[in-house]
C-alpha positions as CSV (number, residue, x, y, z in Angstrom):
1,M,64.5,36.6,44.4
2,K,62.0,35.3,47.0
3,D,63.5,37.6,49.6
4,D,63.0,40.6,47.3
5,T,59.4,39.7,46.8
6,I,58.9,39.5,50.6
7,F,60.6,42.8,51.1
8,N,58.5,44.5,48.4
9,T,55.4,43.1,49.9
10,H,56.2,44.5,53.3
11,V,57.0,47.9,51.8
12,R,53.7,48.0,49.9
13,A,51.7,47.0,53.0
14,G,53.4,49.7,55.1
15,A,52.8,52.3,52.5
16,V,49.1,51.6,52.4
17,A,48.9,51.8,56.2
18,A,50.8,55.1,56.3
19,A,48.7,56.6,53.6
20,L,45.5,55.8,55.5
21,L,47.0,57.0,58.8
22,V,47.4,60.5,57.5
23,A,43.9,60.5,55.8
24,P,41.2,62.6,57.5
25,L,39.9,60.8,60.5
26,A,36.6,61.3,62.4
27,G,34.7,59.0,64.6
28,H,31.1,58.9,65.7
29,A,29.0,57.0,68.1
30,N,28.0,53.3,67.5
31,T,27.9,51.5,70.8
32,G,28.5,54.4,73.1
33,M,31.4,56.0,71.4
34,E,33.0,52.7,70.3
35,N,32.7,51.9,66.6
36,L,30.3,49.0,66.1
37,A,32.8,47.1,63.9
38,T,36.3,47.2,62.6
39,G,36.1,46.5,58.8
40,A,33.2,45.7,56.5
41,K,33.4,41.9,57.1
42,A,32.6,42.1,60.8
43,M,30.2,45.0,60.2
44,G,27.8,42.7,58.3
45,R,27.4,40.5,61.3
46,A,26.8,43.3,63.8
47,G,30.5,43.6,64.7
48,T,30.8,40.1,66.2
49,A,34.5,39.4,66.1
50,I,35.6,38.0,69.5
51,A,35.0,34.3,68.7
52,I,35.5,34.4,64.8
53,G,37.5,36.4,62.4
54,D,40.1,35.6,59.7
55,D,41.3,39.0,58.6
56,T,43.6,41.6,60.1
57,S,40.7,43.5,61.8
58,V,40.9,41.0,64.6
59,M,44.0,42.8,65.9
60,N,41.6,45.3,67.3
61,T,38.9,42.8,68.5
62,N,40.6,39.6,69.6
63,P,44.3,39.3,68.7
64,A,44.3,35.6,69.3
65,L,42.2,35.1,66.1
66,L,45.2,36.2,64.1
67,S,46.1,32.5,64.2
68,N,43.4,31.9,61.7
69,I,45.5,33.5,58.9
70,S,47.0,30.7,56.9
71,D,50.0,32.5,55.3
72,A,49.8,36.2,54.7
73,R,47.2,38.8,53.9
74,A,46.6,42.6,53.7
75,D,43.2,44.3,54.3
76,T,42.0,47.8,53.7
77,S,38.6,49.1,54.7
78,V,36.9,52.5,54.4
79,E,33.7,53.3,56.3
80,M,31.5,56.2,55.5
81,M,29.1,57.3,58.2
82,F,26.1,59.6,57.7
83,P,24.8,60.9,61.0
84,E,21.3,62.3,61.6
85,F,21.1,64.4,64.7
86,G,18.6,66.9,66.0
87,Y,18.3,69.4,68.9
88,R,15.2,71.2,70.3
89,N,14.7,73.6,73.2
90,A,12.8,76.8,73.7
91,L,14.9,78.7,71.2
92,N,16.0,76.1,68.7
93,D,14.6,73.3,66.5
94,T,17.3,72.0,64.2
95,H,18.7,68.9,62.5
96,G,22.1,70.7,62.1
97,K,24.5,70.1,59.4
98,R,25.0,66.6,57.9
99,P,28.7,65.8,57.8
100,I,30.1,62.6,56.4
101,Y,32.6,60.9,58.6
102,V,35.3,58.9,56.8
103,I,36.8,56.1,58.9
104,P,39.7,54.2,57.2
105,S,41.6,51.1,58.5
106,A,44.3,48.9,57.2
107,G,46.3,45.8,58.3
108,Y,49.0,43.4,57.3
109,A,49.8,40.0,58.9
110,R,52.0,37.0,58.1
111,R,52.6,33.6,59.5
112,I,56.2,33.1,60.5
113,N,56.0,29.4,61.6
114,S,53.4,26.8,62.3
115,Q,52.4,28.4,65.6
116,T,53.0,32.1,65.3
117,V,51.4,34.9,63.3
118,I,52.6,38.6,63.5
119,G,51.0,41.7,62.1
120,I,50.5,45.4,62.4
121,A,47.4,47.5,61.7
122,M,45.8,50.9,62.2
123,F,42.3,51.6,63.2
124,N,39.9,54.3,64.3
125,E,38.5,53.0,67.6
126,G,35.6,55.4,67.8
127,G,34.5,58.9,68.9
128,T,31.7,61.3,68.5
129,G,30.9,64.5,66.7
130,T,28.2,67.0,65.8
131,D,27.9,70.2,63.8
132,Y,24.8,72.4,64.5
133,G,26.3,75.6,63.3
134,M,24.9,78.7,65.3
135,L,22.3,78.1,68.0
136,D,20.7,80.7,70.2
137,V,21.2,80.7,73.9
138,D,19.1,82.7,76.4
139,N,21.1,85.1,78.7
140,A,18.1,85.4,81.0
141,L,19.2,82.0,82.4
142,L,22.2,83.9,83.9
143,G,20.3,87.0,84.9
144,G,21.1,89.0,81.8
145,S,18.9,89.8,78.8
146,G,18.6,88.9,75.1
147,T,19.9,85.9,73.2
148,T,23.4,85.2,71.9
149,A,24.1,83.0,68.8
150,I,26.9,80.6,69.6
151,E,28.4,77.8,67.4
152,H,27.8,74.2,68.6
153,F,30.4,71.8,67.2
154,S,32.3,68.7,68.4
155,Q,34.8,66.2,67.0
156,F,36.4,63.5,69.1
157,G,38.3,60.6,67.7
158,Y,40.7,57.9,69.0
159,M,43.0,56.2,66.6
160,I,45.5,53.3,67.2
161,I,48.4,51.5,65.7
162,A,48.4,47.9,66.8
163,P,51.4,45.6,66.4
164,T,50.2,42.1,67.3
165,V,51.4,38.6,67.8
166,S,49.3,35.4,68.0
167,Y,50.5,32.1,69.3
168,Q,48.7,28.8,68.6
169,V,49.1,26.7,71.8
170,T,47.2,23.7,70.4
171,N,45.2,23.1,67.2
172,E,42.2,24.5,69.1
173,L,43.5,27.1,71.4
174,S,45.3,30.4,70.6
175,L,46.5,33.4,72.6
176,G,47.1,36.9,71.3
177,L,48.9,40.1,72.5
178,S,48.6,43.6,71.0
179,P,50.6,46.5,72.7
180,Q,48.9,49.5,71.0
181,I,49.9,53.1,70.5
182,G,46.9,55.5,70.7
183,Y,46.2,59.1,69.5
184,G,43.3,61.0,70.8
185,M,42.1,64.4,69.4
186,L,39.1,66.6,70.1
187,R,37.7,70.0,69.4
188,M,34.6,71.6,71.0
189,K,32.7,74.8,70.3
190,M,30.0,75.4,72.8
191,P,28.3,77.9,75.2
192,F,30.3,78.9,78.3
193,A,28.3,80.5,81.1
194,N,29.8,83.7,82.4
195,P,27.7,84.8,85.5
196,M,29.9,87.9,86.1
197,L,28.8,89.4,82.8
198,A,25.3,87.7,82.9
199,R,26.1,86.5,79.4
200,F,26.9,83.2,77.6
201,G,30.3,83.2,76.0
202,A,31.4,81.2,72.9
203,A,34.1,78.6,74.0
204,D,36.5,77.1,71.5
205,M,38.7,74.4,72.9
206,D,41.0,71.8,71.3
207,G,43.5,69.2,72.4
208,S,45.4,66.0,71.5
209,D,47.6,63.4,73.1
210,T,49.3,60.1,72.5
211,N,49.2,57.1,74.9
212,F,49.6,53.4,75.2
213,R,47.3,50.5,76.0
214,L,47.3,46.7,75.9
215,K,45.0,44.2,74.4
216,L,44.9,40.5,75.3
217,G,42.9,37.7,73.7
218,L,42.1,34.0,73.8
219,A,40.3,31.9,71.2
220,Y,39.1,28.4,71.1
221,N,37.9,26.8,67.9
222,A,36.7,23.1,67.7
223,A,37.6,22.4,64.1
224,G,35.3,25.2,62.9
225,R,32.2,23.6,64.4
226,Y,31.9,25.8,67.5
227,G,34.1,28.0,69.6
228,F,34.5,30.9,72.0
229,G,36.7,33.9,72.5
230,L,37.7,36.3,75.3
231,A,39.3,39.8,75.0
232,W,40.5,42.4,77.5
233,T,41.6,45.9,76.7
234,S,43.3,48.2,79.2
235,K,42.3,51.8,79.6
236,A,44.3,54.7,78.1
237,A,44.6,58.2,79.6
238,I,44.3,61.1,77.1
239,K,45.7,64.4,78.4
240,A,44.1,66.5,75.7
241,K,46.3,69.7,75.8
242,G,45.5,72.6,73.5
243,D,44.2,76.1,73.2
244,V,41.1,77.8,74.5
245,T,39.3,81.0,73.5
246,I,36.2,82.3,75.1
247,T,34.5,85.3,73.6
248,T,31.6,86.9,75.5
249,P,29.5,89.7,74.0
250,T,29.0,92.4,76.6
251,G,26.6,94.6,74.8
252,D,26.0,98.1,76.5
253,M,27.4,97.2,79.9
254,P,29.1,100.4,81.4
255,G,32.8,100.3,81.3
256,M,33.0,97.0,79.2
257,P,34.3,96.6,75.7
258,A,32.0,95.3,72.9
259,Q,33.5,91.9,73.5
260,S,35.4,90.3,76.4
261,I,38.0,87.7,75.2
262,M,39.7,85.1,77.4
263,R,42.6,83.2,76.0
264,G,44.8,80.5,77.4
265,Q,45.8,76.8,77.3
266,S,43.3,74.0,78.1
267,L,43.9,70.6,79.5
268,M,41.1,68.0,79.5
269,D,41.6,64.8,81.4
270,I,39.8,62.2,79.2
271,G,40.7,58.8,77.9
272,W,39.6,55.6,76.3
273,P,38.1,53.1,78.8
274,S,39.0,49.5,79.5
275,S,36.7,46.8,78.3
276,Y,35.9,43.1,78.7
277,K,34.4,41.1,75.8
278,A,33.2,37.5,75.3
279,G,31.9,35.8,72.2
280,V,30.8,32.4,70.9
281,F,30.0,30.9,67.5
282,Y,28.2,27.8,66.2
283,N,28.5,26.5,62.7
284,T,25.3,24.7,61.5
285,G,26.9,23.7,58.2
286,A,24.6,24.3,55.2
287,L,22.4,26.6,57.2
288,G,25.2,29.0,58.1
289,R,27.1,30.2,61.1
290,I,25.6,32.0,64.2
291,T,27.7,34.3,66.3
292,A,26.9,36.1,69.7
293,E,28.8,38.5,72.0
294,V,28.5,40.4,75.1
295,Q,30.8,43.3,76.1
296,R,31.3,45.6,79.1
297,V,32.8,49.0,78.4
298,R,33.8,51.1,81.4
299,W,32.9,54.7,80.2
300,S,32.8,55.9,83.8
301,E,36.6,55.7,84.0
302,Y,36.9,58.9,82.1
303,F,33.5,60.3,81.2
304,R,31.6,60.4,84.4
305,S,33.3,63.7,85.2
306,I,35.9,65.5,83.0
307,P,38.4,67.7,84.8
308,V,39.3,70.8,82.8
309,T,42.1,73.3,83.6
310,F,42.7,76.7,81.9
311,S,46.2,77.9,82.4
312,G,48.2,80.9,81.1
313,V,44.9,82.8,81.0
314,T,44.5,86.4,79.9
315,F,41.2,88.4,80.0
316,N,41.1,91.2,77.6
317,G,44.9,91.1,77.6
318,M,45.2,91.1,81.4
319,P,46.8,88.0,83.2
320,M,44.3,86.0,85.2
321,P,44.7,83.1,87.7
322,N,44.4,79.5,86.4
323,Q,40.9,78.2,86.4
324,S,39.7,74.6,87.0
325,F,36.2,73.1,86.7
326,T,34.6,69.7,86.0
327,M,32.2,68.7,83.3
328,N,29.9,66.3,85.0
329,I,28.6,64.3,82.1
330,G,27.9,61.3,84.2
331,M,28.5,58.7,81.5
332,Q,27.9,55.2,82.8
333,D,29.4,51.8,82.2
334,Q,27.7,50.0,79.3
335,T,26.8,46.4,78.6
336,A,26.2,45.7,74.9
337,W,24.8,42.5,73.2
338,R,25.4,41.5,69.6
339,I,24.2,38.6,67.4
340,G,25.2,37.9,63.8
341,Y,24.5,35.4,61.1
342,E,26.4,34.3,58.0
343,Y,24.9,32.3,55.2
344,P,27.1,30.7,52.4
345,L,25.0,31.4,49.3
346,S,27.6,29.7,47.2
347,S,31.3,28.8,47.5
348,A,32.1,32.4,46.5
349,I,29.3,34.5,48.0
350,T,28.4,35.0,51.7
351,L,25.4,36.9,53.0
352,R,25.5,38.5,56.5
353,T,23.1,40.2,58.9
354,G,23.0,41.0,62.6
355,W,21.6,43.1,65.4
356,A,23.3,45.0,68.3
357,H,22.0,46.6,71.4
358,G,23.6,48.7,74.1
359,K,21.7,50.9,76.6
360,N,22.4,54.6,76.2
361,P,25.2,55.4,78.7
362,I,24.4,59.2,79.0
363,P,22.0,60.2,81.8
364,A,19.5,63.0,81.3
365,Q,21.5,65.3,83.6
366,G,24.6,65.2,81.4
367,I,23.3,65.1,77.8
368,I,24.3,68.2,75.8
369,P,23.8,68.7,72.0
370,I,27.6,68.4,71.2
371,F,27.9,65.0,73.0
372,N,25.3,62.6,72.0
373,P,26.4,58.9,71.7
374,I,22.9,57.7,72.6
375,V,21.9,55.3,69.9
376,E,20.9,51.9,71.4
377,D,19.8,49.6,68.6
378,H,21.6,48.7,65.3
379,V,20.6,46.5,62.4
380,T,23.3,45.3,60.0
381,F,23.7,43.7,56.6
382,G,26.7,42.4,54.6
383,L,28.0,40.7,51.5
384,G,31.2,38.9,51.0
385,V,32.7,37.9,47.6
386,Q,35.7,35.7,47.1
387,S,37.4,36.2,43.8
388,G,39.7,33.3,42.9
389,R,42.3,32.3,45.5
390,N,43.7,35.7,46.4
391,F,41.1,38.5,46.3
392,E,38.2,39.1,48.7
393,F,35.7,41.9,48.7
394,N,33.3,42.7,51.6
395,L,30.5,45.2,52.0
396,G,28.9,46.1,55.3
397,M,25.9,48.3,56.2
398,V,24.6,49.6,59.5
399,R,21.4,51.4,60.5
400,G,21.6,53.0,63.9
401,L,17.9,53.3,64.9
402,K,16.8,56.8,66.1
403,K,17.0,57.5,69.8
404,T,15.6,60.6,71.5
405,L,16.7,61.7,75.0
406,T,15.2,64.6,77.0
407,A,17.6,66.5,79.3
408,A,16.8,66.9,83.0
409,P,15.3,70.2,84.3
410,M,18.3,70.6,86.6
411,H,21.3,70.2,84.2
412,A,24.7,69.3,85.5
413,I,26.7,71.1,82.7
414,S,24.8,74.1,81.3
415,P,21.4,75.7,82.1
416,D,20.6,76.2,78.4
417,A,20.5,72.4,77.9
418,A,17.8,71.9,80.6
419,N,14.6,70.3,79.3
420,S,16.1,70.1,75.7
421,Q,15.7,67.1,73.4
422,T,18.5,65.5,71.5
423,D,18.0,62.9,68.6
424,M,20.6,60.6,67.1
425,A,20.5,58.1,64.3
426,F,22.8,57.1,61.4
427,W,23.6,55.1,58.4
428,S,27.0,53.6,57.8
429,M,28.6,51.7,54.9
430,A,32.0,50.1,54.7
431,F,33.9,48.6,51.8
432,Q,36.8,46.2,52.5
433,L,39.3,44.8,49.9
434,S,41.6,42.0,50.9
435,Y,44.6,40.2,49.3
436,K,45.8,36.8,50.5
437,W,48.9,35.0,49.4
């Protein structure tokens, strides 16, 4: 009878994870493109989860912390993000559309002996996205005339499945290993300069890829009084292969049709970068617990310059040679700092708050309206409620404070973005429900 109960528990946990895995996923910028937190519990304390954590979200922060699980637990969390972005140049002044990004996660873990805990979880690691609808671009920048309305849209997300094992070496020291399967997807709609026709074209590109990465963690906990954690994550290449269509209105140019259409397959060499993270905590007792972290994310590994190849190309139905070029975004490595605080209002209620800062990694030469992970400062709040022995509810909120960046006069990607201004801010709220047994 006990074996049947265990089997049914595994089936239920797997069903929840699978259901969330096929749900609509979209990511947006928090610290760079990385989500500020995994799960509502960590969100309330500014995402600090390298030195402390006792739920399954630690499989995506510091897998060594999985040793804090006493027996078994399952967690589900849904984050809703409300971005506020804006774009201004000589022809446009808009806040664009206001999508709501839904970011689910789920995990299950179980202690199999006094030293070992195993688990599996799925998360959205992060991403970025905007939707401005149609914006005007000036063909005079290419020697032509008139303006062309072109859709500006982006969606990039990176999701992972994280089987994890944590081993408790001593009462204070634990090690963790998480070999992860990743899935990256993107779609971009943006201007494409066509100097031959002296016109801007409308480019529509998409792509996706699966990959593999590794996460290692270490955690030291001195009987809950103080401790520290370390985590390293390897990089993961994403060969985003998909389709590309570029439509260029040619107006009244002699001998040219009303529109020129190029079709083919696109390949964008992007990825998710490696990172190093360290955290500490100190428990003051009745006055609560303080947590702090520093992290280094190596965005330059994939987003300093993005190689793009168009193959199998046809232009107005005629075969064309393959084309290759580079999007020189110039994204830099980023150091981010976080500090969080938890206060036990009662034995059942915990209050949380925090602050996170990471310098904008996008230089003025590379900022474009559809790629704007530029928010630097975040303020967070959280509430945790323990209901009996088994159920736990957590709420987390983040305010990403508004950041404005002015693009350089000499732009590395597209002349229509020169001297433009891009704004970014957001609200985010997460709900987490946990069951322990």
